[in-house]
BADO-151594 format. One line per field, with one value per residue (C-alpha): residue number from 1; residue in one letter; x, y, z. Coordinates in steps of 0.5 Angstrom, whole numbers, plus 500, padded with zeros to 3 digits. Each point is the difference from the previous one (the first is absolute). Layout:
<rovexs>
i <- (NUM / ...) $
aa <- (a / ...) $
X <- (X / ...) $
Y <- (Y / ...) $
Z <- (Z / ...) $
</rovexs>
This chain:
<rovexs>
i <- (1 / 2 / 3 / 4 / 5 / 6 / 7 / 8 / 9 / 10 / 11 / 12 / 13 / 14 / 15 / 16 / 17 / 18 / 19 / 20 / 21 / 22 / 23 / 24 / 25 / 26 / 27 / 28 / 29 / 30 / 31 / 32 / 33 / 34 / 35 / 36 / 37 / 38 / 39 / 40 / 41 / 42 / 43 / 44 / 45 / 46 / 47 / 48 / 49 / 50 / 51 / 52 / 53 / 54 / 55 / 56 / 57 / 58 / 59 / 60 / 61 / 62 / 63 / 64 / 65 / 66 / 67 / 68 / 69 / 70 / 71 / 72 / 73 / 74 / 75 / 76 / 77 / 78 / 79 / 80 / 81 / 82 / 83 / 84 / 85 / 86 / 87 / 88 / 89 / 90 / 91 / 92 / 93 / 94 / 95 / 96 / 97 / 98 / 99 / 100 / 101 / 102 / 103 / 104 / 105 / 106 / 107 / 108 / 109 / 110 / 111 / 112 / 113 / 114 / 115 / 116 / 117 / 118 / 119 / 120 / 121 / 122 / 123 / 124 / 125 / 126 / 127 / 128 / 129 / 130 / 131 / 132 / 133 / 134 / 135 / 136 / 137 / 138 / 139 / 140 / 141 / 142 / 143 / 144 / 145 / 146 / 147 / 148 / 149 / 150 / 151 / 152 / 153 / 154 / 155 / 156 / 157 / 158 / 159 / 160 / 161 / 162 / 163 / 164 / 165 / 166 / 167 / 168 / 169 / 170 / 171 / 172 / 173 / 174 / 175 / 176 / 177 / 178 / 179 / 180 / 181 / 182 / 183 / 184 / 185 / 186 / 187 / 188 / 189 / 190 / 191 / 192 / 193 / 194 / 195 / 196 / 197 / 198 / 199 / 200 / 201 / 202 / 203 / 204 / 205 / 206 / 207 / 208 / 209 / 210 / 211 / 212 / 213 / 214 / 215 / 216 / 217 / 218 / 219 / 220 / 221 / 222 / 223 / 224 / 225 / 226 / 227 / 228 / 229 / 230 / 231 / 232 / 233 / 234 / 235 / 236 / 237 / 238 / 239 / 240 / 241 / 242 / 243 / 244 / 245 / 246 / 247 / 248 / 249 / 250 / 251 / 252 / 253 / 254 / 255 / 256 / 257 / 258 / 259 / 260 / 261 / 262 / 263 / 264 / 265 / 266 / 267 / 268 / 269 / 270 / 271 / 272 / 273 / 274 / 275 / 276 / 277 / 278 / 279 / 280 / 281 / 282 / 283 / 284 / 285 / 286 / 287 / 288) $
aa <- (x / x / x / x / x / x / x / x / x / x / x / x / x / x / x / x / x / x / x / x / x / x / x / x / x / x / x / x / x / x / x / x / x / x / x / x / x / x / x / x / x / x / x / x / x / x / x / x / x / x / x / x / x / x / x / x / x / x / x / x / x / x / x / x / x / x / x / x / x / x / x / x / x / x / x / x / x / x / x / x / x / x / x / x / x / x / x / x / x / x / x / x / x / x / x / x / x / x / x / x / x / x / x / x / x / x / x / x / x / x / x / x / x / x / x / x / x / x / x / x / x / x / x / x / x / x / x / x / x / x / x / x / x / x / x / x / x / x / x / x / x / x / x / x / x / x / x / x / x / x / x / x / x / x / x / x / x / x / x / x / x / x / x / x / x / x / x / x / x / x / x / x / x / x / x / x / x / x / x / x / x / x / x / x / x / x / x / x / x / x / x / x / x / x / x / x / x / x / x / x / x / x / x / x / x / x / x / x / x / x / x / x / x / x / x / x / x / x / x / x / x / x / x / x / x / x / x / x / x / x / x / x / x / x / x / x / x / x / x / x / x / x / x / x / x / x / x / x / x / x / x / x / x / x / x / x / x / x / x / x / x / x / x / x / x / x / x / x / x / x / x / x / x / x / x / x / x / x / x / x / x / x / x / x / x / x / x / x) $
X <- (479 / 505 / 499 / 504 / 504 / 498 / 504 / 502 / 498 / 506 / 498 / 506 / 501 / 502 / 503 / 496 / 505 / 507 / 500 / 507 / 496 / 497 / 504 / 504 / 495 / 494 / 503 / 502 / 493 / 497 / 504 / 498 / 492 / 495 / 495 / 501 / 494 / 500 / 496 / 502 / 503 / 502 / 504 / 503 / 502 / 504 / 504 / 500 / 503 / 505 / 503 / 499 / 495 / 495 / 494 / 493 / 496 / 493 / 496 / 498 / 497 / 495 / 494 / 501 / 504 / 495 / 498 / 508 / 502 / 496 / 503 / 507 / 498 / 499 / 506 / 504 / 496 / 503 / 507 / 501 / 505 / 497 / 503 / 495 / 503 / 497 / 501 / 505 / 502 / 498 / 494 / 494 / 502 / 494 / 498 / 496 / 506 / 497 / 494 / 504 / 505 / 494 / 497 / 507 / 500 / 493 / 502 / 507 / 504 / 507 / 501 / 506 / 502 / 506 / 502 / 502 / 497 / 494 / 498 / 497 / 507 / 504 / 496 / 500 / 508 / 501 / 495 / 504 / 494 / 499 / 501 / 500 / 492 / 496 / 493 / 499 / 493 / 501 / 496 / 494 / 493 / 498 / 493 / 501 / 496 / 504 / 506 / 499 / 498 / 507 / 503 / 496 / 502 / 507 / 500 / 503 / 504 / 507 / 503 / 503 / 495 / 501 / 495 / 500 / 496 / 499 / 502 / 493 / 498 / 506 / 498 / 493 / 503 / 505 / 495 / 496 / 506 / 501 / 493 / 500 / 507 / 503 / 504 / 507 / 500 / 506 / 500 / 504 / 497 / 504 / 500 / 504 / 504 / 506 / 500 / 504 / 495 / 499 / 496 / 499 / 497 / 501 / 496 / 493 / 493 / 498 / 507 / 499 / 492 / 503 / 506 / 494 / 496 / 506 / 503 / 496 / 500 / 504 / 500 / 497 / 502 / 503 / 497 / 504 / 497 / 502 / 497 / 497 / 504 / 498 / 502 / 495 / 495 / 500 / 500 / 494 / 496 / 502 / 497 / 493 / 500 / 501 / 494 / 496 / 497 / 503 / 493 / 499 / 507 / 499 / 493 / 504 / 503 / 494 / 495 / 506 / 499 / 505 / 499 / 500 / 506 / 504 / 496 / 503 / 507 / 500 / 497 / 506 / 505 / 497 / 501 / 506 / 497 / 499 / 494 / 499 / 500 / 495 / 495 / 501 / 498 / 494 / 498 / 500 / 496 / 495 / 499 / 499) $
Y <- (289 / 498 / 495 / 495 / 499 / 494 / 494 / 496 / 493 / 496 / 495 / 494 / 495 / 493 / 494 / 496 / 494 / 501 / 504 / 503 / 504 / 505 / 507 / 504 / 505 / 496 / 497 / 507 / 503 / 493 / 502 / 507 / 501 / 500 / 495 / 494 / 498 / 493 / 496 / 494 / 501 / 493 / 500 / 507 / 499 / 494 / 505 / 505 / 495 / 498 / 506 / 502 / 506 / 501 / 503 / 502 / 496 / 501 / 496 / 503 / 495 / 499 / 499 / 507 / 504 / 506 / 500 / 499 / 505 / 505 / 498 / 501 / 506 / 503 / 497 / 504 / 506 / 500 / 500 / 492 / 497 / 494 / 495 / 495 / 493 / 495 / 492 / 500 / 506 / 507 / 503 / 502 / 495 / 495 / 501 / 505 / 505 / 505 / 502 / 502 / 504 / 504 / 502 / 502 / 505 / 502 / 503 / 502 / 495 / 499 / 493 / 497 / 494 / 496 / 496 / 492 / 493 / 500 / 493 / 502 / 504 / 494 / 495 / 505 / 501 / 492 / 498 / 501 / 504 / 507 / 505 / 506 / 501 / 496 / 500 / 497 / 497 / 498 / 494 / 498 / 500 / 494 / 500 / 496 / 504 / 506 / 497 / 497 / 508 / 502 / 495 / 501 / 507 / 498 / 496 / 505 / 504 / 502 / 501 / 495 / 498 / 498 / 498 / 496 / 494 / 495 / 493 / 497 / 504 / 500 / 493 / 504 / 506 / 497 / 496 / 506 / 504 / 494 / 501 / 507 / 502 / 494 / 494 / 502 / 507 / 501 / 500 / 500 / 497 / 503 / 497 / 500 / 507 / 501 / 494 / 494 / 496 / 505 / 498 / 503 / 496 / 503 / 497 / 500 / 500 / 493 / 497 / 504 / 497 / 493 / 501 / 502 / 494 / 496 / 504 / 503 / 508 / 502 / 507 / 507 / 501 / 506 / 499 / 504 / 499 / 502 / 505 / 500 / 501 / 507 / 498 / 493 / 504 / 506 / 494 / 497 / 507 / 502 / 493 / 501 / 507 / 497 / 495 / 506 / 503 / 508 / 502 / 496 / 502 / 508 / 499 / 497 / 507 / 504 / 496 / 502 / 507 / 502 / 505 / 496 / 503 / 498 / 493 / 499 / 502 / 495 / 494 / 502 / 500 / 493 / 497 / 503 / 503 / 508 / 504 / 500 / 493 / 499 / 506 / 496 / 493 / 504 / 502 / 493 / 497 / 506 / 498 / 493) $
Z <- (958 / 495 / 494 / 500 / 493 / 496 / 500 / 494 / 497 / 497 / 495 / 502 / 495 / 504 / 497 / 496 / 502 / 501 / 507 / 497 / 495 / 505 / 499 / 506 / 499 / 501 / 507 / 502 / 499 / 503 / 507 / 500 / 498 / 506 / 496 / 496 / 496 / 497 / 496 / 504 / 507 / 501 / 493 / 502 / 507 / 498 / 495 / 506 / 504 / 495 / 500 / 507 / 499 / 506 / 496 / 502 / 496 / 497 / 495 / 494 / 494 / 495 / 505 / 505 / 494 / 501 / 507 / 502 / 495 / 504 / 507 / 496 / 497 / 507 / 503 / 494 / 501 / 507 / 498 / 500 / 495 / 497 / 495 / 496 / 498 / 496 / 501 / 495 / 495 / 499 / 503 / 496 / 495 / 500 / 507 / 504 / 501 / 494 / 504 / 506 / 495 / 497 / 507 / 502 / 493 / 502 / 506 / 498 / 504 / 497 / 496 / 498 / 497 / 502 / 494 / 500 / 499 / 495 / 497 / 494 / 498 / 502 / 496 / 494 / 500 / 500 / 495 / 494 / 497 / 498 / 506 / 495 / 501 / 505 / 503 / 508 / 501 / 507 / 502 / 495 / 503 / 503 / 497 / 493 / 496 / 502 / 500 / 492 / 499 / 502 / 496 / 494 / 500 / 501 / 494 / 495 / 505 / 497 / 506 / 505 / 505 / 507 / 505 / 507 / 501 / 505 / 500 / 500 / 494 / 496 / 496 / 498 / 498 / 496 / 496 / 499 / 498 / 495 / 497 / 500 / 498 / 497 / 502 / 497 / 503 / 505 / 507 / 506 / 507 / 506 / 507 / 506 / 497 / 504 / 504 / 500 / 496 / 495 / 494 / 493 / 495 / 493 / 495 / 496 / 503 / 497 / 503 / 507 / 500 / 499 / 505 / 506 / 498 / 502 / 505 / 506 / 500 / 507 / 502 / 497 / 493 / 496 / 492 / 495 / 493 / 494 / 496 / 493 / 494 / 497 / 493 / 501 / 503 / 495 / 494 / 503 / 501 / 492 / 499 / 503 / 497 / 493 / 501 / 500 / 494 / 499 / 501 / 507 / 502 / 499 / 504 / 506 / 501 / 498 / 505 / 505 / 499 / 494 / 495 / 493 / 498 / 506 / 500 / 493 / 502 / 506 / 496 / 495 / 505 / 503 / 493 / 498 / 494 / 498 / 501 / 493 / 499 / 506 / 496 / 494 / 503 / 503 / 493 / 497 / 506 / 500 / 492 / 501) $
</rovexs>
């Protein structure tokens, strides 16, 4: 009995707003594949109807991502070509698509991504903030304690930070951000990207919170947060070290497992002085 060659998984980016943003290649693949797995078949059906595409739709979402992945793997192992689409944007970015991708890789099923719209990249490019280095956090945890832990971790992040937020949580999130990272930190809050009423609020966190106290948030937001200034962070770090005695400073590193000579070298670098000066200070403190 002949064994069917594996099919293929196509990750098809779909418009985040303006339907004209879909690529010609994506349209071609959606017409050619045997199965279109969609996060929400109703949304995808509207997209397919707009471009007059008759596809074999099946649901693939957060609540069936494991069992449905096995079904789709079986279909692809029998030679079926499958397209994966999300409600808007690029599959596997803050959606269950990554589960299916991993399973395909495990089964040696070819996976290819058709580049296109992505909300986080669109927001970053219009934010006016640094795009040289950035980190994407996705949706923040819904539990207050977990969300605050994430935001605390981001407090001293020097890269631009991007995350998604729901309208009913954005005021609380901004309030915590103001408390953890400071009201003066610059940010851009983006909604309705690529749509007729696209809105990008470029401001600081304190002003953003004030804005939403007077204006009801509508739609999901992409928040682009300015990273910490490296020089300011380094000055704060030096200030903290200088508050320690030389002995306690060296002890920080020896307690962490460094040999004494290496600990002295690290302390000297932290304080902007030579290792000889560290040694001299240690002798003085020992002589007290």
